[in-house]
All heavy atoms as a GROMACS GRO file, in nm:
protein
  640
    1MET      N    1   4.621   2.397   2.384
    1MET     CA    2   4.692   2.511   2.330
    1MET      C    3   4.676   2.627   2.427
    1MET      O    4   4.567   2.654   2.475
    1MET     CB    5   4.635   2.547   2.192
    1MET     CG    6   4.700   2.667   2.128
    1MET     SD    7   4.631   2.716   1.969
    1MET     CE    8   4.660   2.573   1.871
    2SER      N    9   4.784   2.696   2.456
    2SER     CA   10   4.777   2.810   2.548
    2SER      C   11   4.710   2.930   2.481
    2SER      O   12   4.703   2.939   2.357
    2SER     CB   13   4.918   2.850   2.593
    2SER     OG   14   4.987   2.913   2.487
    3PHE      N   15   4.664   3.020   2.562
    3PHE     CA   16   4.602   3.142   2.509
    3PHE      C   17   4.701   3.217   2.420
    3PHE      O   18   4.666   3.262   2.311
    3PHE     CB   19   4.553   3.231   2.623
    3PHE     CG   20   4.484   3.355   2.572
    3PHE    CD1   21   4.354   3.348   2.527
    3PHE    CD2   22   4.551   3.477   2.567
    3PHE    CE1   23   4.290   3.461   2.478
    3PHE    CE2   24   4.488   3.590   2.518
    3PHE     CZ   25   4.357   3.582   2.474
    4GLN      N   26   4.826   3.228   2.465
    4GLN     CA   27   4.925   3.301   2.386
    4GLN      C   28   4.951   3.231   2.253
    4GLN      O   29   4.973   3.297   2.151
    4GLN     CB   30   5.056   3.318   2.464
    4GLN     CG   31   5.155   3.411   2.395
    4GLN     CD   32   5.101   3.552   2.376
    4GLN    OE1   33   5.044   3.612   2.467
    4GLN    NE2   34   5.118   3.608   2.258
    5ALA      N   35   4.943   3.099   2.251
    5ALA     CA   36   4.960   3.026   2.125
    5ALA      C   37   4.849   3.062   2.027
    5ALA      O   38   4.873   3.076   1.906
    5ALA     CB   39   4.964   2.876   2.150
    6TYR      N   40   4.726   3.079   2.077
    6TYR     CA   41   4.616   3.125   1.992
    6TYR      C   42   4.652   3.260   1.930
    6TYR      O   43   4.636   3.280   1.810
    6TYR     CB   44   4.487   3.140   2.074
    6TYR     CG   45   4.396   3.022   2.072
    6TYR    CD1   46   4.426   2.908   2.145
    6TYR    CD2   47   4.278   3.024   1.998
    6TYR    CE1   48   4.341   2.799   2.144
    6TYR    CE2   49   4.192   2.915   1.997
    6TYR     CZ   50   4.224   2.804   2.070
    6TYR     OH   51   4.140   2.696   2.069
    7ILE      N   52   4.696   3.352   2.012
    7ILE     CA   53   4.729   3.487   1.965
    7ILE      C   54   4.842   3.481   1.863
    7ILE      O   55   4.836   3.548   1.758
    7ILE     CB   56   4.765   3.578   2.084
    7ILE    CG1   57   4.646   3.592   2.181
    7ILE    CG2   58   4.814   3.714   2.037
    7ILE    CD1   59   4.519   3.648   2.121
    8ASP      N   60   4.944   3.402   1.891
    8ASP     CA   61   5.057   3.389   1.797
    8ASP      C   62   5.011   3.329   1.664
    8ASP      O   63   5.054   3.374   1.558
    8ASP     CB   64   5.168   3.303   1.858
    8ASP     CG   65   5.234   3.370   1.978
    8ASP    OD1   66   5.217   3.493   1.998
    8ASP    OD2   67   5.304   3.298   2.052
    9ASN      N   68   4.923   3.230   1.669
    9ASN     CA   69   4.872   3.170   1.546
    9ASN      C   70   4.788   3.268   1.465
    9ASN      O   71   4.794   3.270   1.342
    9ASN     CB   72   4.789   3.045   1.577
    9ASN     CG   73   4.874   2.928   1.619
    9ASN    OD1   74   4.994   2.923   1.590
    9ASN    ND2   75   4.814   2.833   1.687
   10ILE      N   76   4.712   3.349   1.534
   10ILE     CA   77   4.632   3.452   1.466
   10ILE      C   78   4.724   3.550   1.394
   10ILE      O   79   4.701   3.587   1.279
   10ILE     CB   80   4.540   3.525   1.566
   10ILE    CG1   81   4.433   3.430   1.618
   10ILE    CG2   82   4.477   3.650   1.503
   10ILE    CD1   83   4.361   3.480   1.741
   11TYR      N   84   4.830   3.590   1.462
   11TYR     CA   85   4.926   3.683   1.400
   11TYR      C   86   4.991   3.619   1.277
   11TYR      O   87   5.005   3.682   1.173
   11TYR     CB   88   5.034   3.726   1.500
   11TYR     CG   89   5.132   3.819   1.437
   11TYR    CD1   90   5.100   3.953   1.419
   11TYR    CD2   91   5.255   3.773   1.392
   11TYR    CE1   92   5.189   4.039   1.357
   11TYR    CE2   93   5.344   3.859   1.330
   11TYR     CZ   94   5.311   3.991   1.313
   11TYR     OH   95   5.398   4.076   1.250
   12THR      N   96   5.030   3.493   1.288
   12THR     CA   97   5.092   3.422   1.175
   12THR      C   98   4.996   3.417   1.057
   12THR      O   99   5.037   3.438   0.942
   12THR     CB  100   5.133   3.279   1.217
   12THR    OG1  101   5.228   3.290   1.323
   12THR    CG2  102   5.194   3.202   1.102
   13LYS      N  103   4.870   3.394   1.083
   13LYS     CA  104   4.770   3.382   0.976
   13LYS      C  105   4.734   3.515   0.914
   13LYS      O  106   4.716   3.524   0.792
   13LYS     CB  107   4.644   3.315   1.032
   13LYS     CG  108   4.535   3.294   0.930
   13LYS     CD  109   4.419   3.218   0.989
   13LYS     CE  110   4.319   3.189   0.879
   13LYS     NZ  111   4.216   3.098   0.924
   14THR      N  112   4.722   3.620   0.996
   14THR     CA  113   4.668   3.747   0.947
   14THR      C  114   4.769   3.861   0.940
   14THR      O  115   4.743   3.960   0.873
   14THR     CB  116   4.553   3.795   1.038
   14THR    OG1  117   4.605   3.827   1.167
   14THR    CG2  118   4.443   3.690   1.049
   15GLY      N  119   4.879   3.848   1.015
   15GLY     CA  120   4.974   3.959   1.023
   15GLY      C  121   4.925   4.070   1.115
   15GLY      O  122   4.981   4.179   1.114
   16LYS      N  123   4.821   4.042   1.192
   16LYS     CA  124   4.763   4.145   1.279
   16LYS      C  125   4.772   4.103   1.425
   16LYS      O  126   4.755   3.988   1.460
   16LYS     CB  127   4.617   4.168   1.242
   16LYS     CG  128   4.600   4.223   1.102
   16LYS     CD  129   4.459   4.265   1.078
   16LYS     CE  130   4.436   4.322   0.940
   16LYS     NZ  131   4.548   4.367   0.866
   17THR      N  132   4.798   4.202   1.508
   17THR     CA  133   4.801   4.182   1.653
   17THR      C  134   4.661   4.211   1.709
   17THR      O  135   4.577   4.271   1.640
   17THR     CB  136   4.900   4.279   1.719
   17THR    OG1  137   4.852   4.413   1.699
   17THR    CG2  138   5.040   4.265   1.661
   18PRO      N  139   4.635   4.171   1.834
   18PRO     CA  140   4.506   4.208   1.894
   18PRO      C  141   4.482   4.360   1.890
   18PRO      O  142   4.368   4.404   1.870
   18PRO     CB  143   4.518   4.156   2.037
   18PRO     CG  144   4.608   4.038   2.024
   18PRO     CD  145   4.711   4.082   1.921
   19GLU      N  146   4.587   4.436   1.907
   19GLU     CA  147   4.572   4.583   1.901
   19GLU      C  148   4.530   4.628   1.762
   19GLU      O  149   4.448   4.720   1.748
   19GLU     CB  150   4.702   4.651   1.944
   19GLU     CG  151   4.691   4.800   1.960
   19GLU     CD  152   4.587   4.845   2.064
   19GLU    OE1  153   4.568   4.776   2.165
   19GLU    OE2  154   4.526   4.952   2.041
   20ASP      N  155   4.584   4.566   1.658
   20ASP     CA  156   4.542   4.597   1.521
   20ASP      C  157   4.393   4.569   1.503
   20ASP      O  158   4.319   4.650   1.447
   20ASP     CB  159   4.620   4.514   1.418
   20ASP     CG  160   4.769   4.545   1.416
   20ASP    OD1  161   4.809   4.658   1.446
   20ASP    OD2  162   4.846   4.452   1.381
   21PHE      N  163   4.350   4.452   1.552
   21PHE     CA  164   4.208   4.416   1.542
   21PHE      C  165   4.122   4.513   1.622
   21PHE      O  166   4.013   4.550   1.579
   21PHE     CB  167   4.184   4.273   1.592
   21PHE     CG  168   4.228   4.167   1.496
   21PHE    CD1  169   4.332   4.083   1.529
   21PHE    CD2  170   4.165   4.150   1.374
   21PHE    CE1  171   4.373   3.983   1.441
   21PHE    CE2  172   4.205   4.051   1.285
   21PHE     CZ  173   4.310   3.967   1.319
   22LYS      N  174   4.171   4.556   1.737
   22LYS     CA  175   4.095   4.649   1.820
   22LYS      C  176   4.073   4.781   1.747
   22LYS      O  177   3.962   4.836   1.749
   22LYS     CB  178   4.166   4.671   1.954
   22LYS     CG  179   4.083   4.750   2.053
   22LYS     CD  180   4.148   4.751   2.189
   22LYS     CE  181   4.056   4.817   2.289
   22LYS     NZ  182   4.108   4.810   2.424
   23LYS      N  183   4.176   4.831   1.682
   23LYS     CA  184   4.162   4.956   1.606
   23LYS      C  185   4.060   4.942   1.495
   23LYS      O  186   3.978   5.031   1.471
   23LYS     CB  187   4.297   4.998   1.550
   23LYS     CG  188   4.394   5.048   1.655
   23LYS     CD  189   4.530   5.077   1.596
   23LYS     CE  190   4.629   5.112   1.706
   23LYS     NZ  191   4.765   5.126   1.654
   24LEU      N  192   4.063   4.829   1.424
   24LEU     CA  193   3.967   4.804   1.316
   24LEU      C  194   3.826   4.792   1.371
   24LEU      O  195   3.730   4.844   1.312
   24LEU     CB  196   4.006   4.677   1.240
   24LEU     CG  197   4.136   4.685   1.159
   24LEU    CD1  198   4.177   4.546   1.110
   24LEU    CD2  199   4.120   4.781   1.042
   25ALA      N  200   3.811   4.724   1.484
   25ALA     CA  201   3.679   4.708   1.547
   25ALA      C  202   3.624   4.842   1.591
   25ALA      O  203   3.503   4.869   1.575
   25ALA     CB  204   3.688   4.611   1.664
   26GLU      N  205   3.709   4.927   1.645
   26GLU     CA  206   3.665   5.061   1.686
   26GLU      C  207   3.614   5.140   1.566
   26GLU      O  208   3.509   5.205   1.574
   26GLU     CB  209   3.779   5.136   1.755
   26GLU     CG  210   3.806   5.086   1.895
   26GLU     CD  211   3.931   5.147   1.959
   26GLU    OE1  212   4.015   5.205   1.886
   26GLU    OE2  213   3.945   5.134   2.082
   27LYS      N  214   3.686   5.133   1.454
   27LYS     CA  215   3.644   5.204   1.333
   27LYS      C  216   3.509   5.155   1.283
   27LYS      O  217   3.431   5.232   1.228
   27LYS     CB  218   3.748   5.187   1.222
   27LYS     CG  219   3.873   5.269   1.242
   27LYS     CD  220   3.970   5.249   1.128
   27LYS     CE  221   4.101   5.321   1.156
   27LYS     NZ  222   4.200   5.297   1.049
   28LYS      N  223   3.481   5.026   1.300
   28LYS     CA  224   3.355   4.968   1.255
   28LYS      C  225   3.243   4.986   1.359
   28LYS      O  226   3.130   4.948   1.334
   28LYS     CB  227   3.373   4.818   1.226
   28LYS     CG  228   3.455   4.791   1.102
   28LYS     CD  229   3.464   4.646   1.072
   28LYS     CE  230   3.366   4.588   0.980
   28LYS     NZ  231   3.318   4.647   0.863
   29GLY      N  232   3.276   5.043   1.475
   29GLY     CA  233   3.176   5.064   1.578
   29GLY      C  234   3.141   4.938   1.655
   29GLY      O  235   3.036   4.932   1.720
   30LEU      N  236   3.228   4.839   1.652
   30LEU     CA  237   3.200   4.712   1.718
   30LEU      C  238   3.240   4.707   1.865
   30LEU      O  239   3.218   4.605   1.930
   30LEU     CB  240   3.269   4.598   1.642
   30LEU     CG  241   3.215   4.571   1.503
   30LEU    CD1  242   3.303   4.472   1.430
   30LEU    CD2  243   3.072   4.520   1.511
   31LEU      N  244   3.294   4.814   1.918
   31LEU     CA  245   3.331   4.815   2.059
   31LEU      C  246   3.242   4.908   2.142
   31LEU      O  247   3.270   4.933   2.258
   31LEU     CB  248   3.479   4.853   2.075
   31LEU     CG  249   3.578   4.757   2.009
   31LEU    CD1  250   3.720   4.800   2.036
   31LEU    CD2  251   3.556   4.615   2.054
   32LYS      N  252   3.137   4.954   2.081
   32LYS     CA  253   3.042   5.040   2.152
   32LYS      C  254   2.958   4.957   2.249
   32LYS      O  255   2.938   4.837   2.228
   32LYS     CB  256   2.950   5.110   2.052
   32LYS     CG  257   3.020   5.209   1.964
   32LYS     CD  258   2.923   5.272   1.869
   32LYS     CE  259   2.996   5.372   1.780
   32LYS     NZ  260   2.907   5.434   1.682
   33PRO      N  261   2.908   5.020   2.355
   33PRO     CA  262   2.820   4.948   2.447
   33PRO      C  263   2.700   4.891   2.371
   33PRO      O  264   2.648   4.952   2.279
   33PRO     CB  265   2.775   5.057   2.545
   33PRO     CG  266   2.881   5.162   2.536
   33PRO     CD  267   2.931   5.159   2.395
   34GLY      N  268   2.661   4.772   2.410
   34GLY     CA  269   2.545   4.708   2.349
   34GLY      C  270   2.577   4.615   2.234
   34GLY      O  271   2.491   4.538   2.192
   35VAL      N  272   2.700   4.621   2.182
   35VAL     CA  273   2.738   4.530   2.074
   35VAL      C  274   2.761   4.392   2.135
   35VAL      O  275   2.834   4.377   2.233
   35VAL     CB  276   2.864   4.580   2.000
   35VAL    CG1  277   2.911   4.478   1.899
   35VAL    CG2  278   2.836   4.714   1.932
   36LYS      N  279   2.697   4.293   2.080
   36LYS     CA  280   2.706   4.156   2.130
   36LYS      C  281   2.836   4.090   2.087
   36LYS      O  282   2.891   4.120   1.981
   36LYS     CB  283   2.589   4.073   2.078
   36LYS     CG  284   2.453   4.129   2.110
   36LYS     CD  285   2.419   4.108   2.254
   36LYS     CE  286   2.277   4.158   2.279
   36LYS     NZ  287   2.247   4.172   2.415
   37ALA      N  288   2.883   3.999   2.168
   37ALA     CA  289   3.007   3.926   2.140
   37ALA      C  290   3.002   3.859   2.003
   37ALA      O  291   3.099   3.862   1.927
   37ALA     CB  292   3.034   3.822   2.248
   38MET      N  293   2.888   3.800   1.970
   38MET     CA  294   2.879   3.728   1.842
   38MET      C  295   2.889   3.820   1.722
   38MET      O  296   2.932   3.777   1.615
   38MET     CB  297   2.752   3.644   1.836
   38MET     CG  298   2.760   3.520   1.924
   38MET     SD  299   2.911   3.420   1.904
   38MET     CE  300   2.897   3.371   1.734
   39GLU      N  301   2.853   3.947   1.736
   39GLU     CA  302   2.872   4.042   1.625
   39GLU      C  303   3.021   4.057   1.596
   39GLU      O  304   3.062   4.059   1.481
   39GLU     CB  305   2.810   4.177   1.659
   39GLU     CG  306   2.659   4.176   1.666
   39GLU     CD  307   2.604   4.311   1.705
   39GLU    OE1  308   2.615   4.406   1.624
   39GLU    OE2  309   2.550   4.322   1.817
   40VAL      N  310   3.099   4.069   1.701
   40VAL     CA  311   3.244   4.084   1.687
   40VAL      C  312   3.304   3.954   1.634
   40VAL      O  313   3.385   3.954   1.540
   40VAL     CB  314   3.309   4.125   1.821
   40VAL    CG1  315   3.460   4.131   1.808
   40VAL    CG2  316   3.253   4.257   1.870
   41VAL      N  317   3.264   3.843   1.692
   41VAL     CA  318   3.316   3.712   1.651
   41VAL      C  319   3.283   3.684   1.504
   41VAL      O  320   3.369   3.641   1.427
   41VAL     CB  321   3.262   3.602   1.744
   41VAL    CG1  322   3.291   3.463   1.689
   41VAL    CG2  323   3.322   3.618   1.884
   42ASN      N  324   3.160   3.711   1.465
   42ASN     CA  325   3.121   3.687   1.325
   42ASN      C  326   3.200   3.774   1.228
   42ASN      O  327   3.237   3.730   1.120
   42ASN     CB  328   2.971   3.706   1.307
   42ASN     CG  329   2.892   3.594   1.369
   42ASN    OD1  330   2.942   3.482   1.385
   42ASN    ND2  331   2.768   3.622   1.406
   43TRP      N  332   3.227   3.899   1.266
   43TRP     CA  333   3.309   3.988   1.184
   43TRP      C  334   3.450   3.930   1.168
   43TRP      O  335   3.503   3.926   1.057
   43TRP     CB  336   3.314   4.128   1.247
   43TRP     CG  337   3.422   4.215   1.195
   43TRP    CD1  338   3.432   4.267   1.069
   43TRP    CD2  339   3.537   4.262   1.267
   43TRP    NE1  340   3.547   4.343   1.059
   43TRP    CE2  341   3.612   4.341   1.180
   43TRP    CE3  342   3.582   4.245   1.398
   43TRP    CZ2  343   3.730   4.403   1.218
   43TRP    CZ3  344   3.699   4.307   1.436
   43TRP    CH2  345   3.772   4.384   1.347
   44LEU      N  346   3.510   3.886   1.278
   44LEU     CA  347   3.645   3.830   1.271
   44LEU      C  348   3.648   3.702   1.186
   44LEU      O  349   3.742   3.680   1.110
   44LEU     CB  350   3.696   3.801   1.412
   44LEU     CG  351   3.726   3.924   1.498
   44LEU    CD1  352   3.744   3.885   1.644
   44LEU    CD2  353   3.848   3.997   1.446
   45LYS      N  354   3.545   3.621   1.198
   45LYS     CA  355   3.538   3.497   1.120
   45LYS      C  356   3.520   3.528   0.971
   45LYS      O  357   3.587   3.468   0.887
   45LYS     CB  358   3.423   3.411   1.172
   45LYS     CG  359   3.451   3.352   1.310
   45LYS     CD  360   3.328   3.294   1.377
   45LYS     CE  361   3.287   3.162   1.321
   45LYS     NZ  362   3.179   3.099   1.403
   46LYS      N  363   3.432   3.622   0.940
   46LYS     CA  364   3.402   3.653   0.800
   46LYS      C  365   3.516   3.728   0.732
   46LYS      O  366   3.562   3.690   0.624
   46LYS     CB  367   3.274   3.736   0.793
   46LYS     CG  368   3.234   3.775   0.653
   46LYS     CD  369   3.107   3.859   0.653
   46LYS     CE  370   3.077   3.906   0.513
   46LYS     NZ  371   3.076   4.049   0.500
   47ASP      N  372   3.562   3.836   0.795
   47ASP     CA  373   3.660   3.923   0.730
   47ASP      C  374   3.804   3.873   0.737
   47ASP      O  375   3.885   3.910   0.653
   47ASP     CB  376   3.654   4.064   0.789
   47ASP     CG  377   3.529   4.141   0.746
   47ASP    OD1  378   3.438   4.079   0.686
   47ASP    OD2  379   3.522   4.262   0.773
   48PHE      N  380   3.833   3.790   0.838
   48PHE     CA  381   3.972   3.746   0.856
   48PHE      C  382   3.987   3.593   0.854
   48PHE      O  383   4.095   3.542   0.879
   48PHE     CB  384   4.029   3.804   0.986
   48PHE     CG  385   4.028   3.953   0.984
   48PHE    CD1  386   3.926   4.024   1.046
   48PHE    CD2  387   4.124   4.024   0.914
   48PHE    CE1  388   3.922   4.162   1.041
   48PHE    CE2  389   4.121   4.163   0.909
   48PHE     CZ  390   4.019   4.232   0.971
   49ASN      N  391   3.876   3.525   0.828
   49ASN     CA  392   3.877   3.379   0.818
   49ASN      C  393   3.931   3.311   0.944
   49ASN      O  394   4.001   3.211   0.936
   49ASN     CB  395   3.955   3.335   0.693
   49ASN     CG  396   3.919   3.196   0.650
   49ASN    OD1  397   3.805   3.153   0.668
   49ASN    ND2  398   4.014   3.123   0.596
   50LEU      N  399   3.900   3.370   1.059
   50LEU     CA  400   3.940   3.309   1.186
   50LEU      C  401   3.838   3.203   1.226
   50LEU      O  402   3.719   3.216   1.195
   50LEU     CB  403   3.949   3.414   1.296
   50LEU     CG  404   4.057   3.521   1.282
   50LEU    CD1  405   4.052   3.615   1.402
   50LEU    CD2  406   4.194   3.461   1.267
   51GLY      N  407   3.884   3.101   1.294
   51GLY     CA  408   3.793   3.004   1.352
   51GLY      C  409   3.725   3.063   1.474
   51GLY      O  410   3.765   3.170   1.524
   52HIS      N  411   3.624   2.995   1.522
   52HIS     CA  412   3.547   3.047   1.635
   52HIS      C  413   3.634   3.070   1.759
   52HIS      O  414   3.626   3.176   1.822
   52HIS     CB  415   3.431   2.952   1.668
   52HIS     CG  416   3.340   3.005   1.771
   52HIS    ND1  417   3.244   3.099   1.742
   52HIS    CD2  418   3.331   2.979   1.904
   52HIS    CE1  419   3.179   3.129   1.854
   52HIS    NE2  420   3.230   3.057   1.953
   53GLY      N  421   3.718   2.972   1.794
   53GLY     CA  422   3.803   2.986   1.912
   53GLY      C  423   3.901   3.100   1.901
   53GLY      O  424   3.925   3.174   1.998
   54HIS      N  425   3.958   3.118   1.783
   54HIS     CA  426   4.054   3.226   1.763
   54HIS      C  427   3.984   3.363   1.770
   54HIS      O  428   4.036   3.458   1.828
   54HIS     CB  429   4.128   3.208   1.630
   54HIS     CG  430   4.226   3.096   1.634
   54HIS    ND1  431   4.190   2.968   1.601
   54HIS    CD2  432   4.356   3.092   1.669
   54HIS    CE1  433   4.296   2.890   1.615
   54HIS    NE2  434   4.398   2.963   1.657
   55ALA      N  435   3.864   3.370   1.711
   55ALA     CA  436   3.788   3.495   1.718
   55ALA      C  437   3.749   3.526   1.863
   55ALA      O  438   3.756   3.642   1.906
   55ALA     CB  439   3.663   3.485   1.631
   56MET      N  440   3.712   3.424   1.940
   56MET     CA  441   3.680   3.446   2.080
   56MET      C  442   3.802   3.492   2.160
   56MET      O  443   3.789   3.571   2.253
   56MET     CB  444   3.622   3.318   2.142
   56MET     CG  445   3.479   3.287   2.096
   56MET     SD  446   3.359   3.414   2.138
   56MET     CE  447   3.359   3.404   2.317
   57ALA      N  448   3.920   3.444   2.122
   57ALA     CA  449   4.043   3.487   2.190
   57ALA      C  450   4.065   3.637   2.169
   57ALA      O  451   4.100   3.710   2.264
   57ALA     CB  452   4.163   3.407   2.140
   58ILE      N  453   4.044   3.683   2.047
   58ILE     CA  454   4.058   3.828   2.020
   58ILE      C  455   3.954   3.905   2.099
   58ILE      O  456   3.984   4.008   2.161
   58ILE     CB  457   4.046   3.856   1.869
   58ILE    CG1  458   4.163   3.793   1.792
   58ILE    CG2  459   4.039   4.007   1.842
   58ILE    CD1  460   4.300   3.849   1.827
   59TYR      N  461   3.832   3.855   2.102
   59TYR     CA  462   3.726   3.922   2.179
   59TYR      C  463   3.762   3.929   2.327
   59TYR      O  464   3.739   4.031   2.392
   59TYR     CB  465   3.593   3.850   2.158
   59TYR     CG  466   3.479   3.918   2.228
   59TYR    CD1  467   3.424   4.035   2.178
   59TYR    CD2  468   3.427   3.867   2.346
   59TYR    CE1  469   3.321   4.099   2.242
   59TYR    CE2  470   3.324   3.930   2.412
   59TYR     CZ  471   3.271   4.046   2.360
   59TYR     OH  472   3.169   4.111   2.426
   60ALA      N  473   3.821   3.823   2.380
   60ALA     CA  474   3.861   3.821   2.521
   60ALA      C  475   3.966   3.929   2.549
   60ALA      O  476   3.963   3.992   2.655
   60ALA     CB  477   3.916   3.684   2.559
   61VAL      N  478   4.054   3.953   2.455
   61VAL     CA  479   4.152   4.061   2.472
   61VAL      C  480   4.080   4.196   2.470
   61VAL      O  481   4.109   4.283   2.552
   61VAL     CB  482   4.262   4.055   2.362
   61VAL    CG1  483   4.353   4.178   2.370
   61VAL    CG2  484   4.344   3.928   2.375
   62PHE      N  485   3.986   4.213   2.377
   62PHE     CA  486   3.909   4.338   2.371
   62PHE      C  487   3.844   4.369   2.505
   62PHE      O  488   3.844   4.483   2.549
   62PHE     CB  489   3.797   4.330   2.267
   62PHE     CG  490   3.840   4.330   2.123
   62PHE    CD1  491   3.745   4.313   2.024
   62PHE    CD2  492   3.971   4.347   2.084
   62PHE    CE1  493   3.779   4.313   1.890
   62PHE    CE2  494   4.007   4.347   1.951
   62PHE     CZ  495   3.910   4.330   1.853
   63LYS      N  496   3.789   4.267   2.568
   63LYS     CA  497   3.715   4.286   2.693
   63LYS      C  498   3.804   4.288   2.816
   63LYS      O  499   3.756   4.308   2.927
   63LYS     CB  500   3.608   4.178   2.707
   63LYS     CG  501   3.497   4.192   2.606
   63LYS     CD  502   3.429   4.326   2.623
   63LYS     CE  503   3.321   4.352   2.525
   63LYS     NZ  504   3.258   4.482   2.541
   64GLY      N  505   3.933   4.265   2.799
   64GLY     CA  506   4.026   4.268   2.911
   64GLY      C  507   4.023   4.142   2.995
   64GLY      O  508   4.081   4.138   3.103
   65VAL      N  509   3.957   4.038   2.946
   65VAL     CA  510   3.950   3.911   3.018
   65VAL      C  511   4.085   3.840   3.011
   65VAL      O  512   4.128   3.777   3.107
   65VAL     CB  513   3.839   3.821   2.959
   65VAL    CG1  514   3.838   3.683   3.023
   65VAL    CG2  515   3.704   3.889   2.973
   66LYS      N  516   4.151   3.852   2.897
   66LYS     CA  517   4.283   3.792   2.875
   66LYS      C  518   4.376   3.899   2.820
   66LYS      O  519   4.332   3.999   2.764
   66LYS     CB  520   4.275   3.677   2.773
   66LYS     CG  521   4.196   3.558   2.818
   66LYS     CD  522   4.278   3.472   2.908
   66LYS     CE  523   4.208   3.340   2.937
   66LYS     NZ  524   4.294   3.247   3.002
   67HIS      N  525   4.504   3.874   2.838
   67HIS     CA  526   4.604   3.966   2.788
   67HIS      C  527   4.697   3.891   2.695
   67HIS      O  528   4.729   3.775   2.715
   67HIS     CB  529   4.683   4.028   2.904
   67HIS     CG  530   4.595   4.103   2.998
   67HIS    ND1  531   4.547   4.228   2.972
   67HIS    CD2  532   4.541   4.068   3.117
   67HIS    CE1  533   4.470   4.269   3.071
   67HIS    NE2  534   4.465   4.172   3.161
   68ALA      N  535   4.743   3.963   2.592
   68ALA     CA  536   4.833   3.903   2.494
   68ALA      C  537   4.965   3.979   2.496
   68ALA      O  538   4.969   4.100   2.519
   68ALA     CB  539   4.771   3.910   2.356
   69LYS      N  540   5.071   3.907   2.472
   69LYS     CA  541   5.204   3.967   2.463
   69LYS      C  542   5.247   3.964   2.318
   69LYS      O  543   5.211   3.874   2.243
   69LYS     CB  544   5.305   3.886   2.545
   69LYS     CG  545   5.272   3.874   2.690
   69LYS     CD  546   5.370   3.780   2.757
   69LYS     CE  547   5.316   3.741   2.894
   69LYS     NZ  548   5.374   3.621   2.945
   70GLU      N  549   5.324   4.065   2.277
   70GLU     CA  550   5.382   4.061   2.143
   70GLU      C  551   5.491   3.957   2.142
   70GLU      O  552   5.571   3.950   2.235
   70GLU     CB  553   5.440   4.196   2.106
   70GLU     CG  554   5.338   4.299   2.071
   70GLU     CD  555   5.400   4.427   2.019
   70GLU    OE1  556   5.521   4.449   2.041
   70GLU    OE2  557   5.328   4.504   1.957
   71ASN      N  558   5.495   3.876   2.039
   71ASN     CA  559   5.607   3.783   2.029
   71ASN      C  560   5.719   3.847   1.948
   71ASN      O  561   5.702   3.952   1.889
   71ASN     CB  562   5.563   3.646   1.974
   71ASN     CG  563   5.528   3.649   1.827
   71ASN    OD1  564   5.579   3.727   1.749
   71ASN    ND2  565   5.438   3.561   1.787
   72LYS      N  566   5.834   3.785   1.945
   72LYS     CA  567   5.950   3.845   1.881
   72LYS      C  568   5.928   3.867   1.732
   72LYS      O  569   5.980   3.964   1.676
   72LYS     CB  570   6.074   3.760   1.905
   72LYS     CG  571   6.065   3.620   1.851
   72LYS     CD  572   6.186   3.538   1.888
   72LYS     CE  573   6.161   3.395   1.842
   72LYS     NZ  574   6.219   3.298   1.924
   73ASN      N  575   5.849   3.784   1.664
   73ASN     CA  576   5.823   3.804   1.522
   73ASN      C  577   5.739   3.929   1.497
   73ASN      O  578   5.759   3.998   1.399
   73ASN     CB  579   5.753   3.681   1.463
   73ASN     CG  580   5.841   3.559   1.464
   73ASN    OD1  581   5.962   3.569   1.451
   73ASN    ND2  582   5.780   3.443   1.481
   74GLN      N  583   5.646   3.958   1.587
   74GLN     CA  584   5.563   4.078   1.574
   74GLN      C  585   5.650   4.202   1.592
   74GLN      O  586   5.635   4.299   1.518
   74GLN     CB  587   5.452   4.076   1.677
   74GLN     CG  588   5.350   3.969   1.652
   74GLN     CD  589   5.254   3.951   1.768
   74GLN    OE1  590   5.263   4.021   1.869
   74GLN    NE2  591   5.164   3.857   1.755
   75VAL      N  592   5.739   4.200   1.687
   75VAL     CA  593   5.826   4.314   1.714
   75VAL      C  594   5.917   4.339   1.593
   75VAL      O  595   5.934   4.452   1.549
   75VAL     CB  596   5.908   4.294   1.843
   75VAL    CG1  597   6.008   4.405   1.863
   75VAL    CG2  598   5.813   4.286   1.963
   76LYS      N  599   5.975   4.233   1.537
   76LYS     CA  600   6.063   4.247   1.420
   76LYS      C  601   5.988   4.308   1.303
   76LYS      O  602   6.038   4.397   1.237
   76LYS     CB  603   6.119   4.111   1.378
   76LYS     CG  604   6.228   4.058   1.467
   76LYS     CD  605   6.276   3.924   1.416
   76LYS     CE  606   6.373   3.861   1.513
   76LYS     NZ  607   6.414   3.728   1.469
   77LYS      N  608   5.866   4.262   1.276
   77LYS     CA  609   5.790   4.311   1.164
   77LYS      C  610   5.755   4.458   1.180
   77LYS      O  611   5.763   4.536   1.087
   77LYS     CB  612   5.661   4.230   1.147
   77LYS     CG  613   5.583   4.270   1.025
   77LYS     CD  614   5.463   4.180   1.003
   77LYS     CE  615   5.388   4.226   0.880
   77LYS     NZ  616   5.271   4.145   0.856
   78LYS      N  617   5.718   4.499   1.302
   78LYS     CA  618   5.682   4.638   1.326
   78LYS      C  619   5.801   4.731   1.311
   78LYS      O  620   5.786   4.845   1.272
   78LYS     CB  621   5.624   4.653   1.467
   78LYS     CG  622   5.483   4.603   1.478
   78LYS     CD  623   5.431   4.631   1.616
   78LYS     CE  624   5.287   4.589   1.627
   78LYS     NZ  625   5.231   4.622   1.757
   79SER      N  626   5.920   4.683   1.342
   79SER     CA  627   6.036   4.772   1.338
   79SER      C  628   6.092   4.788   1.197
   79SER      O  629   6.177   4.872   1.173
   79SER     CB  630   6.146   4.719   1.432
   79SER     OG  631   6.192   4.594   1.388
   80LYS      N  632   6.046   4.707   1.102
   80LYS     CA  633   6.093   4.718   0.963
   80LYS      C  634   6.024   4.827   0.889
   80LYS      O  635   5.918   4.868   0.914
   80LYS     CB  636   6.073   4.584   0.890
   80LYS     CG  637   6.168   4.480   0.940
   80LYS     CD  638   6.151   4.353   0.860
   80LYS     CE  639   6.248   4.248   0.908
   80LYS     NZ  640   6.240   4.125   0.835
   0.00000   0.00000   0.00000
C-alpha cells in the first residue's frame, strides 16, 4: 500500500486530514520537544481507533518525513 493510500484510508475512516490531526495534537501538547513518537501514536490509536501503521503515517507527516496530498474527496468535503 502506498503512503498516500494510508492517508486516504485514514481520511475515509475518520474524516480528518493530517492537518486536522496536527491541530488536535498541538492543542494536546503532543508536538512539543521531548514528546516521544509512541505518545503520539498511542493517542491516535486510542482516540481515533487507528492501527499502528496508520498512526505512524500521521506521525511521519507531523515530523516532515513524509508528505500527504489532499484527495478530491477531502477537497469536496471542505468546500461544502
